A tleap script that builds the chain and sets N, CA, C and O, in Angstrom:
source leaprc.protein.ff14SB
mol = sequence {
  NMET SER VAL LYS LYS ALA PHE ALA LEU ARG
  ILE ASN GLN ALA LEU LEU LYS ALA VAL GLU
  LYS TRP ALA ALA ASP GLU PHE ARG SER THR
  ASN GLY GLN ILE GLU TRP MET LEU THR LYS
  ILE LEU LYS GLU ALA LYS ARG LEU PRO ASN
  GLU PRO THR ASN THR PRO GLU ASN ASN CGLN
}
set mol.1.N position { 145.128 141.673 110.737 }
set mol.1.CA position { 145.149 140.476 109.926 }
set mol.1.C position { 146.575 139.942 109.857 }
set mol.1.O position { 147.525 140.716 109.745 }
set mol.2.N position { 146.722 138.646 109.923 }
set mol.2.CA position { 148.048 138.033 109.904 }
set mol.2.C position { 148.626 137.998 108.483 }
set mol.2.O position { 147.897 137.940 107.493 }
set mol.3.N position { 149.938 138.035 108.421 }
set mol.3.CA position { 150.636 137.944 107.146 }
set mol.3.C position { 150.692 136.477 106.739 }
set mol.3.O position { 150.977 135.615 107.571 }
set mol.4.N position { 150.426 136.188 105.484 }
set mol.4.CA position { 150.447 134.807 104.999 }
set mol.4.C position { 151.652 134.600 104.108 }
set mol.4.O position { 152.031 135.485 103.341 }
set mol.5.N position { 152.248 133.431 104.212 }
set mol.5.CA position { 153.414 133.091 103.418 }
set mol.5.C position { 153.075 131.885 102.547 }
set mol.5.O position { 152.527 130.895 103.032 }
set mol.6.N position { 153.398 131.970 101.286 }
set mol.6.CA position { 153.157 130.870 100.355 }
set mol.6.C position { 154.318 129.880 100.412 }
set mol.6.O position { 155.471 130.270 100.591 }
set mol.7.N position { 153.998 128.592 100.258 }
set mol.7.CA position { 155.036 127.565 100.167 }
set mol.7.C position { 154.476 126.374 99.406 }
set mol.7.O position { 153.263 126.171 99.347 }
set mol.8.N position { 155.371 125.596 98.827 }
set mol.8.CA position { 154.960 124.411 98.069 }
set mol.8.C position { 154.680 123.256 99.029 }
set mol.8.O position { 155.384 123.083 100.023 }
set mol.9.N position { 153.671 122.487 98.731 }
set mol.9.CA position { 153.320 121.328 99.550 }
set mol.9.C position { 153.245 120.108 98.646 }
set mol.9.O position { 152.499 120.095 97.667 }
set mol.10.N position { 154.005 119.108 98.970 }
set mol.10.CA position { 153.927 117.838 98.240 }
set mol.10.C position { 153.008 116.912 99.029 }
set mol.10.O position { 153.205 116.690 100.223 }
set mol.11.N position { 152.007 116.379 98.346 }
set mol.11.CA position { 150.992 115.564 99.019 }
set mol.11.C position { 150.562 114.460 98.048 }
set mol.11.O position { 150.467 114.688 96.843 }
set mol.12.N position { 150.307 113.275 98.578 }
set mol.12.CA position { 149.919 112.206 97.659 }
set mol.12.C position { 148.518 112.466 97.102 }
set mol.12.O position { 147.694 113.126 97.734 }
set mol.13.N position { 148.276 111.943 95.932 }
set mol.13.CA position { 147.066 112.249 95.176 }
set mol.13.C position { 145.784 111.855 95.920 }
set mol.13.O position { 144.809 112.606 95.898 }
set mol.14.N position { 145.771 110.712 96.564 }
set mol.14.CA position { 144.565 110.263 97.271 }
set mol.14.C position { 144.246 111.195 98.440 }
set mol.14.O position { 143.085 111.530 98.673 }
set mol.15.N position { 145.269 111.606 99.166 }
set mol.15.CA position { 145.071 112.510 100.295 }
set mol.15.C position { 144.557 113.863 99.802 }
set mol.15.O position { 143.653 114.439 100.407 }
set mol.16.N position { 145.121 114.368 98.716 }
set mol.16.CA position { 144.671 115.638 98.156 }
set mol.16.C position { 143.214 115.547 97.715 }
set mol.16.O position { 142.433 116.463 97.973 }
set mol.17.N position { 142.847 114.470 97.064 }
set mol.17.CA position { 141.454 114.294 96.626 }
set mol.17.C position { 140.501 114.321 97.821 }
set mol.17.O position { 139.430 114.923 97.745 }
set mol.18.N position { 140.885 113.674 98.920 }
set mol.18.CA position { 140.048 113.657 100.120 }
set mol.18.C position { 139.904 115.064 100.706 }
set mol.18.O position { 138.814 115.456 101.123 }
set mol.19.N position { 140.993 115.814 100.737 }
set mol.19.CA position { 140.945 117.186 101.254 }
set mol.19.C position { 140.096 118.064 100.333 }
set mol.19.O position { 139.304 118.877 100.812 }
set mol.20.N position { 140.253 117.908 99.029 }
set mol.20.CA position { 139.458 118.685 98.072 }
set mol.20.C position { 137.962 118.407 98.243 }
set mol.20.O position { 137.145 119.327 98.196 }
set mol.21.N position { 137.613 117.148 98.439 }
set mol.21.CA position { 136.202 116.776 98.641 }
set mol.21.C position { 135.659 117.392 99.920 }
set mol.21.O position { 134.559 117.944 99.927 }
set mol.22.N position { 136.427 117.302 101.007 }
set mol.22.CA position { 136.013 117.882 102.287 }
set mol.22.C position { 135.857 119.397 102.143 }
set mol.22.O position { 134.890 119.974 102.639 }
set mol.23.N position { 136.801 120.030 101.470 }
set mol.23.CA position { 136.741 121.481 101.258 }
set mol.23.C position { 135.466 121.857 100.498 }
set mol.23.O position { 134.776 122.806 100.872 }
set mol.24.N position { 135.158 121.123 99.448 }
set mol.24.CA position { 133.949 121.402 98.667 }
set mol.24.C position { 132.694 121.226 99.526 }
set mol.24.O position { 131.763 122.027 99.436 }
set mol.25.N position { 132.668 120.192 100.349 }
set mol.25.CA position { 131.529 119.952 101.245 }
set mol.25.C position { 131.333 121.094 102.239 }
set mol.25.O position { 130.208 121.371 102.653 }
set mol.26.N position { 132.429 121.759 102.625 }
set mol.26.CA position { 132.401 122.845 103.614 }
set mol.26.C position { 132.383 124.223 102.947 }
set mol.26.O position { 132.441 125.242 103.635 }
set mol.27.N position { 132.302 124.262 101.613 }
set mol.27.CA position { 132.308 125.513 100.853 }
set mol.27.C position { 133.569 126.335 101.115 }
set mol.27.O position { 133.507 127.556 101.266 }
set mol.28.N position { 134.720 125.645 101.165 }
set mol.28.CA position { 136.016 126.295 101.333 }
set mol.28.C position { 136.893 125.946 100.143 }
set mol.28.O position { 136.636 124.981 99.422 }
set mol.29.N position { 137.938 126.754 99.949 }
set mol.29.CA position { 138.962 126.391 98.974 }
set mol.29.C position { 139.795 125.265 99.588 }
set mol.29.O position { 139.760 125.048 100.799 }
set mol.30.N position { 140.533 124.562 98.756 }
set mol.30.CA position { 141.428 123.514 99.263 }
set mol.30.C position { 142.457 124.123 100.208 }
set mol.30.O position { 142.730 123.575 101.276 }
set mol.31.N position { 143.027 125.262 99.808 }
set mol.31.CA position { 143.997 125.939 100.657 }
set mol.31.C position { 143.365 126.331 101.996 }
set mol.31.O position { 143.965 126.127 103.052 }
set mol.32.N position { 142.167 126.889 101.950 }
set mol.32.CA position { 141.462 127.272 103.176 }
set mol.32.C position { 141.182 126.077 104.067 }
set mol.32.O position { 141.268 126.179 105.291 }
set mol.33.N position { 140.848 124.939 103.461 }
set mol.33.CA position { 140.583 123.726 104.233 }
set mol.33.C position { 141.845 123.241 104.936 }
set mol.33.O position { 141.800 122.876 106.111 }
set mol.34.N position { 142.970 123.235 104.226 }
set mol.34.CA position { 144.232 122.798 104.824 }
set mol.34.C position { 144.609 123.733 105.969 }
set mol.34.O position { 145.050 123.274 107.023 }
set mol.35.N position { 144.438 125.048 105.768 }
set mol.35.CA position { 144.751 126.017 106.822 }
set mol.35.C position { 143.835 125.797 108.032 }
set mol.35.O position { 144.295 125.848 109.173 }
set mol.36.N position { 142.556 125.555 107.790 }
set mol.36.CA position { 141.607 125.296 108.874 }
set mol.36.C position { 142.004 124.037 109.651 }
set mol.36.O position { 141.973 124.022 110.881 }
set mol.37.N position { 142.380 122.973 108.913 }
set mol.37.CA position { 142.773 121.711 109.547 }
set mol.37.C position { 144.019 121.904 110.414 }
set mol.37.O position { 144.076 121.419 111.545 }
set mol.38.N position { 145.004 122.605 109.885 }
set mol.38.CA position { 146.236 122.838 110.637 }
set mol.38.C position { 145.970 123.687 111.883 }
set mol.38.O position { 146.493 123.395 112.959 }
set mol.39.N position { 145.163 124.730 111.738 }
set mol.39.CA position { 144.829 125.583 112.882 }
set mol.39.C position { 144.121 124.778 113.961 }
set mol.39.O position { 144.433 124.899 115.145 }
set mol.40.N position { 143.160 123.952 113.540 }
set mol.40.CA position { 142.385 123.137 114.488 }
set mol.40.C position { 143.291 122.186 115.273 }
set mol.40.O position { 143.192 122.104 116.497 }
set mol.41.N position { 144.153 121.482 114.585 }
set mol.41.CA position { 145.006 120.502 115.266 }
set mol.41.C position { 146.046 121.186 116.147 }
set mol.41.O position { 146.388 120.669 117.210 }
set mol.42.N position { 146.551 122.339 115.718 }
set mol.42.CA position { 147.506 123.088 116.547 }
set mol.42.C position { 146.836 123.610 117.816 }
set mol.42.O position { 147.445 123.585 118.885 }
set mol.43.N position { 145.597 124.081 117.717 }
set mol.43.CA position { 144.855 124.528 118.908 }
set mol.43.C position { 144.648 123.359 119.866 }
set mol.43.O position { 144.880 123.488 121.068 }
set mol.44.N position { 144.211 122.218 119.331 }
set mol.44.CA position { 143.956 121.049 120.167 }
set mol.44.C position { 145.220 120.571 120.881 }
set mol.44.O position { 145.153 120.089 122.011 }
set mol.45.N position { 146.363 120.706 120.224 }
set mol.45.CA position { 147.639 120.287 120.806 }
set mol.45.C position { 148.269 121.391 121.649 }
set mol.45.O position { 149.362 121.222 122.189 }
set mol.46.N position { 147.570 122.525 121.757 }
set mol.46.CA position { 148.070 123.688 122.496 }
set mol.46.C position { 149.450 124.109 122.003 }
set mol.46.O position { 150.342 124.412 122.796 }
set mol.47.N position { 149.610 124.123 120.681 }
set mol.47.CA position { 150.878 124.498 120.057 }
set mol.47.C position { 150.748 125.752 119.198 }
set mol.47.O position { 151.702 126.146 118.526 }
set mol.48.N position { 149.577 126.376 119.216 }
set mol.48.CA position { 149.396 127.618 118.476 }
set mol.48.C position { 149.969 128.741 119.335 }
set mol.48.O position { 149.475 128.973 120.438 }
set mol.49.N position { 151.006 129.449 118.858 }
set mol.49.CA position { 151.698 130.435 119.687 }
set mol.49.C position { 150.805 131.563 120.195 }
set mol.49.O position { 150.943 131.974 121.347 }
set mol.50.N position { 149.902 132.070 119.377 }
set mol.50.CA position { 148.956 133.094 119.812 }
set mol.50.C position { 147.722 132.999 118.942 }
set mol.50.O position { 147.749 132.384 117.876 }
set mol.51.N position { 146.659 133.596 119.387 }
set mol.51.CA position { 145.408 133.536 118.644 }
set mol.51.C position { 145.421 134.553 117.511 }
set mol.51.O position { 145.339 135.754 117.769 }
set mol.52.N position { 145.522 134.102 116.262 }
set mol.52.CA position { 145.417 135.062 115.150 }
set mol.52.C position { 144.017 135.663 115.132 }
set mol.52.O position { 143.054 135.008 115.532 }
set mol.53.N position { 143.903 136.878 114.681 }
set mol.53.CA position { 142.595 137.549 114.658 }
set mol.53.C position { 141.736 137.078 113.497 }
set mol.53.O position { 140.515 137.224 113.535 }
set mol.54.N position { 142.359 136.512 112.456 }
set mol.54.CA position { 141.612 136.100 111.275 }
set mol.54.C position { 141.950 134.652 110.933 }
set mol.54.O position { 142.713 134.395 110.002 }
set mol.55.N position { 141.385 133.709 111.679 }
set mol.55.CA position { 141.668 132.301 111.430 }
set mol.55.C position { 140.603 131.709 110.521 }
set mol.55.O position { 139.480 132.211 110.482 }
set mol.56.N position { 140.935 130.656 109.792 }
set mol.56.CA position { 139.938 130.012 108.923 }
set mol.56.C position { 138.714 129.547 109.704 }
set mol.56.O position { 137.597 129.572 109.186 }
set mol.57.N position { 138.924 129.121 110.959 }
set mol.57.CA position { 137.812 128.636 111.756 }
set mol.57.C position { 136.802 129.763 112.022 }
set mol.57.O position { 135.596 129.519 112.064 }
set mol.58.N position { 137.294 130.987 112.199 }
set mol.58.CA position { 136.415 132.121 112.440 }
set mol.58.C position { 135.700 132.582 111.189 }
set mol.58.O position { 134.747 133.356 111.274 }
set mol.59.N position { 136.141 132.122 110.024 }
set mol.59.CA position { 135.574 132.564 108.758 }
set mol.59.C position { 134.594 131.577 108.173 }
set mol.59.O position { 134.306 131.648 106.978 }
set mol.60.N position { 134.072 130.666 108.954 }
set mol.60.CA position { 133.145 129.673 108.421 }
set mol.60.C position { 131.854 130.308 108.000 }
set mol.60.O position { 130.953 129.617 107.525 }
savepdb mol mol.pdb
quit
C-alpha cells in the first residue's frame, strides 16, 4: 500500500460543491473523489510514475 501525505487544498466553493456532489453520486468521500480524478488524469496523460497497488480507481 502506498504512503499518503496530507496537504491543504484551496479550492473555490462552486468547484468544491461540484466535486462533493460527484463524490456522493459515486459513493466516495470528497477526498477519495479528488484522488480518483487526479489518478485518472495522470494516467491519461501518461504522467503517473508507476502503478500504485491501491489506487482509488481500483477501489470502486
